[in-house]
Biopython code that builds the backbone (N, CA, C, O; Angstrom):
import numpy as np
from Bio.PDB.StructureBuilder import StructureBuilder

atoms = [
    (1, "MET", "N", (118.838, 6.478, 56.079)),
    (1, "MET", "CA", (118.965, 4.810, 56.350)),
    (1, "MET", "C", (117.193, 4.645, 55.814)),
    (1, "MET", "O", (116.287, 4.334, 56.588)),
    (2, "LYS", "N", (117.045, 4.884, 54.595)),
    (2, "LYS", "CA", (115.869, 4.236, 54.055)),
    (2, "LYS", "C", (115.743, 2.977, 53.541)),
    (2, "LYS", "O", (115.946, 2.882, 52.330)),
    (3, "GLY", "N", (115.456, 1.974, 54.151)),
    (3, "GLY", "CA", (115.738, 0.597, 53.520)),
    (3, "GLY", "C", (113.841, 0.780, 52.246)),
    (3, "GLY", "O", (112.980, 1.628, 52.011)),
    (4, "LYS", "N", (114.171, -0.599, 51.863)),
    (4, "LYS", "CA", (113.171, -0.853, 50.688)),
    (4, "LYS", "C", (111.533, -0.552, 51.617)),
    (4, "LYS", "O", (110.692, 0.219, 51.153)),
    (5, "PHE", "N", (111.366, -1.149, 52.671)),
    (5, "PHE", "CA", (110.154, -0.634, 53.496)),
    (5, "PHE", "C", (109.938, 0.640, 54.015)),
    (5, "PHE", "O", (108.805, 0.867, 54.440)),
    (6, "GLY", "N", (110.894, 1.644, 54.083)),
    (6, "GLY", "CA", (110.689, 2.782, 54.626)),
    (6, "GLY", "C", (112.279, 2.909, 55.792)),
    (6, "GLY", "O", (113.204, 2.097, 55.819)),
    (7, "PRO", "N", (112.141, 4.190, 56.639)),
    (7, "PRO", "CA", (113.155, 4.469, 57.346)),
    (7, "PRO", "C", (113.322, 3.272, 58.694)),
    (7, "PRO", "O", (112.314, 2.754, 59.177)),
    (8, "THR", "N", (114.452, 3.003, 59.099)),
    (8, "THR", "CA", (114.703, 1.975, 59.852)),
    (8, "THR", "C", (115.312, 2.886, 61.497)),
    (8, "THR", "O", (116.276, 3.652, 61.511)),
    (9, "VAL", "N", (114.668, 2.618, 62.424)),
    (9, "VAL", "CA", (114.659, 3.106, 63.992)),
    (9, "VAL", "C", (116.016, 2.646, 64.212)),
    (9, "VAL", "O", (116.899, 3.472, 64.445)),
    (10, "LEU", "N", (116.276, 1.350, 64.157)),
    (10, "LEU", "CA", (117.378, 0.722, 64.720)),
    (10, "LEU", "C", (118.863, 1.293, 63.583)),
    (10, "LEU", "O", (119.928, 1.731, 64.020)),
    (11, "GLY", "N", (118.654, 1.189, 62.712)),
    (11, "GLY", "CA", (119.665, 1.922, 61.680)),
    (11, "GLY", "C", (120.165, 2.892, 61.691)),
    (11, "GLY", "O", (121.378, 3.017, 61.516)),
    (12, "THR", "N", (119.142, 4.111, 61.958)),
    (12, "THR", "CA", (119.297, 5.480, 62.481)),
    (12, "THR", "C", (120.516, 5.328, 63.819)),
    (12, "THR", "O", (121.704, 5.584, 64.017)),
    (13, "ASP", "N", (119.645, 4.895, 64.350)),
    (13, "ASP", "CA", (120.231, 4.417, 65.755)),
    (13, "ASP", "C", (121.581, 4.211, 65.843)),
    (13, "ASP", "O", (122.417, 4.887, 66.442)),
    (14, "ASN", "N", (121.733, 3.129, 65.135)),
    (14, "ASN", "CA", (123.448, 2.558, 64.900)),
    (14, "ASN", "C", (124.453, 3.399, 64.277)),
    (14, "ASN", "O", (125.624, 3.509, 64.640)),
    (15, "VAL", "N", (123.786, 4.082, 63.134)),
    (15, "VAL", "CA", (124.617, 5.255, 62.405)),
    (15, "VAL", "C", (124.998, 6.257, 63.017)),
    (15, "VAL", "O", (126.122, 6.680, 62.744)),
    (16, "MET", "N", (124.014, 7.102, 64.252)),
    (16, "MET", "CA", (124.163, 7.974, 64.544)),
    (16, "MET", "C", (125.302, 7.762, 65.735)),
    (16, "MET", "O", (126.204, 8.566, 65.973)),
    (17, "MET", "N", (125.000, 6.130, 66.644)),
    (17, "MET", "CA", (125.946, 6.387, 67.603)),
    (17, "MET", "C", (127.477, 6.236, 66.808)),
    (17, "MET", "O", (128.461, 6.802, 67.285)),
    (18, "ALA", "N", (127.528, 5.782, 66.111)),
    (18, "ALA", "CA", (128.632, 5.654, 65.342)),
    (18, "ALA", "C", (129.217, 6.820, 65.156)),
    (18, "ALA", "O", (130.291, 7.055, 65.709)),
    (19, "ALA", "N", (128.667, 7.639, 64.432)),
    (19, "ALA", "CA", (128.654, 8.992, 63.721)),
    (19, "ALA", "C", (129.435, 9.887, 64.911)),
    (19, "ALA", "O", (130.581, 10.272, 64.678)),
    (20, "VAL", "N", (128.754, 10.226, 66.262)),
    (20, "VAL", "CA", (129.492, 11.001, 67.346)),
    (20, "VAL", "C", (130.825, 10.736, 67.358)),
    (20, "VAL", "O", (131.590, 11.699, 67.302)),
    (21, "LEU", "N", (131.367, 9.380, 67.432)),
    (21, "LEU", "CA", (132.695, 9.507, 67.418)),
    (21, "LEU", "C", (133.561, 9.611, 66.624)),
    (21, "LEU", "O", (134.728, 9.878, 66.908)),
    (22, "ALA", "N", (133.101, 9.405, 65.450)),
    (22, "ALA", "CA", (134.158, 9.557, 63.918)),
    (22, "ALA", "C", (134.572, 11.168, 63.687)),
    (22, "ALA", "O", (134.416, 12.238, 64.274)),
    (23, "ASP", "N", (135.022, 10.806, 62.806)),
    (23, "ASP", "CA", (136.032, 12.518, 62.697)),
    (23, "ASP", "C", (135.131, 13.053, 61.375)),
    (23, "ASP", "O", (134.742, 12.301, 60.481)),
    (24, "GLY", "N", (134.914, 14.302, 61.424)),
    (24, "GLY", "CA", (133.953, 15.146, 60.328)),
    (24, "GLY", "C", (132.951, 14.979, 60.640)),
    (24, "GLY", "O", (132.732, 14.465, 61.737)),
    (25, "VAL", "N", (131.779, 15.408, 59.661)),
    (25, "VAL", "CA", (130.359, 15.614, 59.858)),
    (25, "VAL", "C", (129.907, 14.441, 59.017)),
    (25, "VAL", "O", (130.470, 14.136, 57.966)),
    (26, "THR", "N", (128.934, 13.836, 59.490)),
    (26, "THR", "CA", (127.787, 12.585, 59.149)),
    (26, "THR", "C", (126.443, 13.018, 58.610)),
    (26, "THR", "O", (125.665, 13.345, 59.506)),
    (27, "ILE", "N", (125.962, 13.106, 57.366)),
    (27, "ILE", "CA", (124.435, 13.639, 57.320)),
    (27, "ILE", "C", (124.155, 11.988, 57.128)),
    (27, "ILE", "O", (124.701, 11.062, 56.528)),
    (28, "ILE", "N", (122.868, 12.190, 58.079)),
    (28, "ILE", "CA", (122.285, 10.667, 57.840)),
    (28, "ILE", "C", (120.579, 11.406, 56.881)),
    (28, "ILE", "O", (119.734, 12.088, 57.462)),
    (29, "GLU", "N", (120.521, 11.043, 55.550)),
    (29, "GLU", "CA", (119.423, 11.444, 55.018)),
    (29, "GLU", "C", (118.469, 10.173, 55.278)),
    (29, "GLU", "O", (118.951, 9.100, 55.641)),
    (30, "GLY", "N", (117.011, 10.365, 55.061)),
    (30, "GLY", "CA", (116.052, 9.347, 55.310)),
    (30, "GLY", "C", (115.762, 8.783, 56.655)),
    (30, "GLY", "O", (115.310, 7.680, 56.962)),
    (31, "ALA", "N", (116.080, 9.668, 57.294)),
    (31, "ALA", "CA", (116.294, 9.046, 58.853)),
    (31, "ALA", "C", (115.055, 8.969, 59.361)),
    (31, "ALA", "O", (114.164, 9.727, 58.976)),
    (32, "ALA", "N", (114.848, 7.935, 60.387)),
    (32, "ALA", "CA", (113.829, 7.451, 61.096)),
    (32, "ALA", "C", (113.414, 9.089, 61.835)),
    (32, "ALA", "O", (114.219, 10.009, 61.981)),
    (33, "CYS", "N", (112.220, 9.104, 62.151)),
    (33, "CYS", "CA", (111.865, 10.554, 62.748)),
    (33, "CYS", "C", (111.062, 9.953, 64.267)),
    (33, "CYS", "O", (110.630, 10.780, 65.070)),
    (34, "GLU", "N", (110.932, 8.466, 64.532)),
    (34, "GLU", "CA", (110.441, 8.047, 65.590)),
    (34, "GLU", "C", (111.124, 9.084, 67.002)),
    (34, "GLU", "O", (112.140, 9.778, 67.039)),
    (35, "PRO", "N", (110.043, 8.804, 68.079)),
    (35, "PRO", "CA", (110.373, 9.351, 69.358)),
    (35, "PRO", "C", (111.817, 8.608, 69.983)),
    (35, "PRO", "O", (112.612, 9.261, 70.658)),
    (36, "GLU", "N", (111.987, 7.424, 69.717)),
    (36, "GLU", "CA", (113.250, 6.773, 70.478)),
    (36, "GLU", "C", (114.387, 7.650, 70.000)),
    (36, "GLU", "O", (115.240, 8.134, 70.743)),
    (37, "VAL", "N", (114.312, 7.825, 68.566)),
    (37, "VAL", "CA", (115.645, 8.368, 67.796)),
    (37, "VAL", "C", (115.875, 9.687, 68.658)),
    (37, "VAL", "O", (116.992, 9.900, 69.128)),
    (38, "VAL", "N", (114.785, 10.604, 68.874)),
    (38, "VAL", "CA", (115.100, 11.917, 69.268)),
    (38, "VAL", "C", (115.517, 11.474, 70.720)),
    (38, "VAL", "O", (116.621, 11.842, 71.124)),
    (39, "ASP", "N", (114.786, 10.779, 71.458)),
    (39, "ASP", "CA", (115.656, 11.021, 72.809)),
    (39, "ASP", "C", (116.793, 9.910, 72.761)),
    (39, "ASP", "O", (117.180, 9.775, 73.922)),
    (40, "LEU", "N", (117.442, 9.120, 71.978)),
    (40, "LEU", "CA", (118.788, 8.757, 71.705)),
    (40, "LEU", "C", (119.282, 10.104, 71.492)),
    (40, "LEU", "O", (119.917, 10.527, 72.458)),
    (41, "ALA", "N", (119.175, 10.927, 70.482)),
    (41, "ALA", "CA", (119.800, 11.970, 70.289)),
    (41, "ALA", "C", (120.208, 13.317, 71.824)),
    (41, "ALA", "O", (121.201, 13.981, 72.120)),
    (42, "ASN", "N", (118.781, 13.148, 72.432)),
    (42, "ASN", "CA", (118.855, 13.981, 73.395)),
    (42, "ASN", "C", (120.088, 13.439, 74.572)),
    (42, "ASN", "O", (120.974, 14.113, 75.097)),
    (43, "PHE", "N", (119.785, 12.065, 74.738)),
    (43, "PHE", "CA", (120.953, 11.716, 75.362)),
    (43, "PHE", "C", (122.201, 11.357, 75.089)),
    (43, "PHE", "O", (122.821, 10.964, 76.077)),
    (44, "LEU", "N", (122.836, 11.359, 73.983)),
    (44, "LEU", "CA", (123.705, 11.873, 73.520)),
    (44, "LEU", "C", (124.236, 12.774, 73.180)),
    (44, "LEU", "O", (125.328, 12.686, 72.617)),
    (45, "ASN", "N", (123.598, 13.997, 73.425)),
    (45, "ASN", "CA", (124.039, 15.367, 73.223)),
    (45, "ASN", "C", (123.665, 15.680, 74.664)),
    (45, "ASN", "O", (123.547, 16.901, 74.758)),
    (46, "LYS", "N", (123.493, 15.241, 75.505)),
    (46, "LYS", "CA", (123.772, 15.254, 77.460)),
    (46, "LYS", "C", (125.332, 14.824, 77.515)),
    (46, "LYS", "O", (126.107, 15.183, 78.402)),
    (47, "MET", "N", (125.597, 14.152, 76.629)),
    (47, "MET", "CA", (127.136, 13.613, 76.863)),
    (47, "MET", "C", (128.268, 14.024, 76.207)),
    (47, "MET", "O", (129.449, 13.689, 76.295)),
    (48, "GLY", "N", (127.434, 15.136, 75.260)),
    (48, "GLY", "CA", (128.870, 16.142, 74.499)),
    (48, "GLY", "C", (128.867, 15.853, 73.361)),
    (48, "GLY", "O", (129.881, 16.085, 72.704)),
    (49, "ALA", "N", (127.560, 15.163, 72.657)),
    (49, "ALA", "CA", (127.215, 14.659, 71.145)),
    (49, "ALA", "C", (127.106, 16.128, 70.544)),
    (49, "ALA", "O", (126.912, 17.121, 71.246)),
    (50, "LYS", "N", (127.248, 16.148, 69.204)),
    (50, "LYS", "CA", (126.565, 17.440, 68.795)),
    (50, "LYS", "C", (125.988, 16.707, 67.675)),
    (50, "LYS", "O", (126.648, 16.073, 66.852)),
    (51, "ILE", "N", (124.334, 16.864, 67.692)),
    (51, "ILE", "CA", (123.749, 16.174, 66.933)),
    (51, "ILE", "C", (122.596, 17.269, 66.708)),
    (51, "ILE", "O", (122.186, 17.978, 67.627)),
    (52, "GLU", "N", (122.074, 17.339, 65.277)),
    (52, "GLU", "CA", (121.077, 18.295, 65.486)),
    (52, "GLU", "C", (120.119, 17.674, 63.890)),
    (52, "GLU", "O", (120.760, 17.149, 62.980)),
    (53, "GLY", "N", (118.911, 17.813, 63.816)),
    (53, "GLY", "CA", (117.783, 17.327, 62.999)),
    (53, "GLY", "C", (117.072, 16.239, 63.528)),
    (53, "GLY", "O", (116.201, 15.750, 62.808)),
    (54, "ALA", "N", (117.319, 15.633, 64.943)),
    (54, "ALA", "CA", (116.627, 14.475, 65.278)),
    (54, "ALA", "C", (115.116, 14.697, 65.156)),
    (54, "ALA", "O", (114.695, 15.836, 65.353)),
    (55, "GLY", "N", (114.270, 13.722, 64.852)),
    (55, "GLY", "CA", (112.940, 14.307, 64.587)),
    (55, "GLY", "C", (112.506, 14.452, 63.327)),
    (55, "GLY", "O", (111.325, 14.372, 62.990)),
    (56, "THR", "N", (113.671, 14.723, 62.418)),
    (56, "THR", "CA", (113.226, 14.920, 60.885)),
    (56, "THR", "C", (114.265, 13.927, 60.085)),
    (56, "THR", "O", (115.045, 13.116, 60.583)),
    (57, "ASP", "N", (114.052, 14.221, 58.746)),
    (57, "ASP", "CA", (114.405, 12.619, 57.972)),
    (57, "ASP", "C", (115.846, 12.782, 57.535)),
    (57, "ASP", "O", (116.468, 11.912, 56.925)),
    (58, "ARG", "N", (116.466, 14.291, 57.990)),
    (58, "ARG", "CA", (117.902, 14.862, 57.747)),
    (58, "ARG", "C", (118.608, 14.826, 59.131)),
    (58, "ARG", "O", (118.250, 15.755, 59.855)),
    (59, "ILE", "N", (119.579, 13.933, 59.710)),
    (59, "ILE", "CA", (120.067, 14.289, 61.015)),
    (59, "ILE", "C", (121.542, 14.666, 60.523)),
    (59, "ILE", "O", (122.086, 14.251, 59.499)),
    (60, "VAL", "N", (122.113, 15.617, 61.552)),
    (60, "VAL", "CA", (123.408, 16.031, 60.965)),
    (60, "VAL", "C", (124.258, 15.738, 62.392)),
    (60, "VAL", "O", (123.809, 15.887, 63.528)),
    (61, "VAL", "N", (125.182, 15.425, 62.138)),
    (61, "VAL", "CA", (126.024, 14.522, 63.501)),
    (61, "VAL", "C", (127.860, 15.240, 63.298)),
    (61, "VAL", "O", (128.572, 14.593, 62.529)),
    (62, "GLU", "N", (128.269, 16.044, 63.732)),
    (62, "GLU", "CA", (129.353, 16.259, 63.835)),
    (62, "GLU", "C", (130.124, 15.923, 64.944)),
    (62, "GLU", "O", (130.172, 16.579, 65.984)),
    (63, "GLY", "N", (131.016, 14.400, 64.594)),
    (63, "GLY", "CA", (131.788, 14.025, 65.629)),
    (63, "GLY", "C", (132.920, 14.338, 66.631)),
    (63, "GLY", "O", (133.969, 14.892, 66.301)),
    (64, "VAL", "N", (132.628, 13.950, 67.839)),
    (64, "VAL", "CA", (133.593, 14.806, 68.972)),
    (64, "VAL", "C", (134.571, 13.734, 69.542)),
    (64, "VAL", "O", (134.212, 12.557, 69.592)),
    (65, "PRO", "N", (135.534, 14.042, 69.879)),
    (65, "PRO", "CA", (136.903, 13.235, 70.425)),
    (65, "PRO", "C", (136.393, 12.056, 71.293)),
    (65, "PRO", "O", (136.855, 10.919, 71.197)),
    (66, "GLU", "N", (135.167, 12.500, 72.353)),
    (66, "GLU", "CA", (134.781, 11.758, 73.334)),
    (66, "GLU", "C", (133.530, 12.211, 73.728)),
    (66, "GLU", "O", (133.156, 13.355, 73.472)),
    (67, "LEU", "N", (132.670, 11.183, 74.496)),
    (67, "LEU", "CA", (131.252, 11.719, 75.102)),
    (67, "LEU", "C", (131.947, 11.516, 76.704)),
    (67, "LEU", "O", (132.887, 10.794, 77.035)),
    (68, "HIS", "N", (131.185, 12.349, 77.455)),
    (68, "HIS", "CA", (131.161, 11.841, 79.169)),
    (68, "HIS", "C", (129.908, 11.288, 79.747)),
    (68, "HIS", "O", (129.037, 10.823, 79.011)),
    (69, "GLY", "N", (129.787, 11.323, 81.066)),
    (69, "GLY", "CA", (128.857, 10.463, 81.356)),
    (69, "GLY", "C", (127.218, 11.821, 81.858)),
    (69, "GLY", "O", (127.213, 13.025, 82.115)),
    (70, "ALA", "N", (126.392, 11.039, 81.799)),
    (70, "ALA", "CA", (125.133, 11.823, 81.890)),
    (70, "ALA", "C", (123.929, 11.414, 82.584)),
    (70, "ALA", "O", (123.836, 10.219, 82.862)),
    (71, "VAL", "N", (123.180, 12.042, 82.845)),
    (71, "VAL", "CA", (121.758, 11.182, 83.597)),
    (71, "VAL", "C", (120.765, 11.982, 82.601)),
    (71, "VAL", "O", (120.699, 13.162, 82.258)),
    (72, "HIS", "N", (120.030, 10.837, 82.294)),
    (72, "HIS", "CA", (118.746, 10.760, 81.327)),
    (72, "HIS", "C", (117.811, 9.634, 81.758)),
    (72, "HIS", "O", (118.016, 8.459, 82.063)),
    (73, "ARG", "N", (116.674, 10.419, 81.676)),
    (73, "ARG", "CA", (115.569, 9.814, 81.756)),
    (73, "ARG", "C", (114.840, 9.101, 80.437)),
    (73, "ARG", "O", (114.063, 9.810, 79.799)),
    (74, "VAL", "N", (115.036, 7.864, 80.045)),
    (74, "VAL", "CA", (114.377, 7.217, 78.767)),
    (74, "VAL", "C", (113.125, 7.413, 79.044)),
    (74, "VAL", "O", (112.630, 7.370, 80.170)),
    (75, "ILE", "N", (112.390, 7.706, 77.700)),
    (75, "ILE", "CA", (111.095, 7.385, 77.586)),
    (75, "ILE", "C", (110.503, 6.290, 77.200)),
    (75, "ILE", "O", (110.806, 5.651, 76.192)),
    (76, "PRO", "N", (109.512, 5.988, 78.088)),
    (76, "PRO", "CA", (108.571, 4.653, 78.194)),
    (76, "PRO", "C", (108.176, 3.886, 76.472)),
    (76, "PRO", "O", (107.724, 4.453, 75.477)),
    (77, "ASP", "N", (108.551, 2.474, 76.664)),
    (77, "ASP", "CA", (108.212, 2.111, 75.154)),
    (77, "ASP", "C", (106.537, 2.205, 74.975)),
    (77, "ASP", "O", (105.642, 2.055, 75.807)),
    (78, "ARG", "N", (106.503, 2.465, 73.772)),
    (78, "ARG", "CA", (105.527, 2.949, 72.975)),
    (78, "ARG", "C", (104.498, 2.037, 72.744)),
    (78, "ARG", "O", (103.308, 2.346, 72.807)),
    (79, "LEU", "N", (105.069, 0.509, 72.380)),
    (79, "LEU", "CA", (104.668, -0.544, 72.114)),
    (79, "LEU", "C", (104.019, -1.381, 73.429)),
    (79, "LEU", "O", (103.082, -2.177, 73.367)),
    (80, "LYS", "N", (104.699, -1.022, 74.524)),
    (80, "LYS", "CA", (104.707, -1.813, 75.676)),
    (80, "LYS", "C", (103.139, -1.327, 76.029)),
    (80, "LYS", "O", (102.115, -2.006, 76.108)),
    (81, "GLN", "N", (103.339, 0.028, 76.198)),
    (81, "GLN", "CA", (102.107, 0.703, 76.673)),
    (81, "GLN", "C", (101.155, 0.802, 76.170)),
    (81, "GLN", "O", (100.222, 1.198, 76.869)),
    (82, "ALA", "N", (100.882, 0.490, 74.676)),
    (82, "ALA", "CA", (99.955, 0.272, 74.196)),
    (82, "ALA", "C", (98.717, -1.372, 74.761)),
    (82, "ALA", "O", (98.968, -2.537, 75.068)),
    (83, "ARG", "N", (97.572, -0.646, 74.650)),
    (83, "ARG", "CA", (96.626, -1.591, 75.148)),
    (83, "ARG", "C", (96.133, -2.579, 74.055)),
    (83, "ARG", "O", (95.478, -2.080, 73.139)),
    (84, "PHE", "N", (96.357, -3.878, 74.035)),
    (84, "PHE", "CA", (95.895, -4.833, 72.851)),
    (84, "PHE", "C", (94.842, -5.639, 73.419)),
    (84, "PHE", "O", (94.153, -6.230, 72.588)),
    (85, "TRP", "N", (94.520, -5.824, 74.762)),
    (85, "TRP", "CA", (93.396, -6.304, 75.206)),
    (85, "TRP", "C", (92.089, -5.869, 75.547)),
    (85, "TRP", "O", (91.255, -6.678, 75.955)),
]
sb = StructureBuilder()
sb.init_structure("model")
sb.init_model(0)
sb.init_chain("A")
sb.init_seg("    ")
for serial, (resi, resn, name, xyz) in enumerate(atoms, 1):
    if name == "N":
        sb.init_residue(resn, " ", resi, " ")
    sb.init_atom(name, np.array(xyz, "f"), 0.0, 1.0, " ", f" {name:<3s}", serial, name[0])
structure = sb.get_structure()
């Protein structure tokens, strides 16, 4: 998911979410490595997804027939926590 300005978090997240319910295996090369991508992968895995490599530039997603509910605490927003004043 590497664009001309580098990896994109939202692009990586969107492909990862779509790949979870797709048939077969999806490999995301040039994936974003930010904590938000890792957190989404952890959440999806709790729901029954099969995602490996989150946090690296290569994520492998094996499609599953369905997801189920899960309890997950979302990580804090890093930009909101930054003190600019």
